[in-house]
C-alpha positions, 0 to 999 in steps of 0.5 A: 647405213653400214654396221661395223662389226667389232670382230677384227680380221685376226684378233681383238685390238687388245690381244697380245701378238705372241706367236702371230705373224705381222703383215706389213702391207705396202700401198701407193696412191697413184696421183700426180703432184697437182692432183692432191686435195691440198691444191684443189683450190689453186688447181681446178680439175678442169686445168689438170691437162695444163700441168706437166705430168710427172706421175709416170716417171715417179711411179717407175722410180717406185717400181724399180725401188720395190724390185730392188728389194723384192717388195710387192704392193698395192697401187691405188690408181686414180682413174684419171691417171689410168685413162691417160696413161694405160701403159703405166697400169699395165706395167704395174700389173705385169711387174707383179703388183696389185692394182686397186681403185683411188677414185676417178677425179680425186674428190673427197667422198664426203663432198659427193652424193651417193649417186655421184660417188657410185658413178665416179667409182664405176668410171675409175674401175672401167678405166683401170679395167680397160688398161690392164684387164683386171677386176678391181676389188680394193678401194682407197678414198682420196684424202681418207675421206670416208668419215662418219658422215660418209660411211654410206660409201662402204655400202656402195663399195660392198654393192659394187663387189669390192672385197676390201677398203682402206679409207678410214684413218682412226685419228683426229685431223682437220680434214679427215679421220674417225678418232674412235675408229678401229685401228686394225682390220675388221669386217664391215656388213653392208646394209643390203647384204654382203660386206668387205674388210676395212684396213686402216693405215698404221697408227700407234696408241699413246695415252688413249690417243691414236697417232699416225705413223709410217705413211705419207707426210707422217713418214716424211716429216717425222723422224725415222726413230719415231716410225721405227719405234711405232712399228716395233710397238705395233708389231709387239703389242698388236700383231696385226696387218700394218698398212704403210702408204705413200704417193709417187710425188713424195719421192720427187724433190724436183717437182714444180712448186705451187703457190698455196697456203703455208699449211698446204705447202708444209704438208706437201713439200717438207722432207721430200728428199728424205722419203727415198732413204726412209723407204729404203730402210723400211724395205731392207728391214721388212717384208712387204706384201699387197692387200690381195694376199690378206684377202686371197680367199675372198677375192673372185677370179680376175680376167688377166 
């Protein structure tokens, strides 16, 4: 089992941020609207090919938006998408963004065995590598599914040569989360040697509890004043790498509606039309960068 080191990538969690730059990391989990875990019971993976794909058009929409503001980010590619649309992976890479791994089949890590996880990981990286010739060094689990019961996945990531992970959400949630997890980048030691850097998504701490902010449904559903307040507070008090994330389907209000339980529909469809304006505001007011710029010294060469 991995040993989580207490040292942060930049400083301790309680240290003041005076004099330190704040790094805003932009990340996109590239998956289609019908591939989310919220609809897994309604749409088996064996039926993915039956649904009209919108991931290419939606990802192009994000690429153009990021270009408009000169922003660069990390695109965590689903291996299934990379295999089906290799030209999309090449375009992401050619337009100056980092390409990373989001698994092949979008299955929660805690539902897999270590052997199945490793197989899925290799299959995804092979599809991405075949598409654009880049050696993948970053990983994000589907649905933030590296939790306390699946921390063994970090050992495997280190063994497979990954340099960083962004899968552990330090909040309490009904589907994922490590509520007492560290909120800012930290090093992880692998059981068999080596290690990697963990980058948690942005959270703000209020009265001893971590609250999510600036990503996915939390960015869409919660008011922009809360997101701005949280980002300013994190930047002022913590001064660490602040990770923002989203999905291509979140800028697509016209996507087909899938019959599912109310909670899944609420989380997936609420405020889709508000996502692009909120993104524009954030891109206009901050400089965003990919993960690779924060781990540049430890990233091995790629075969572009």
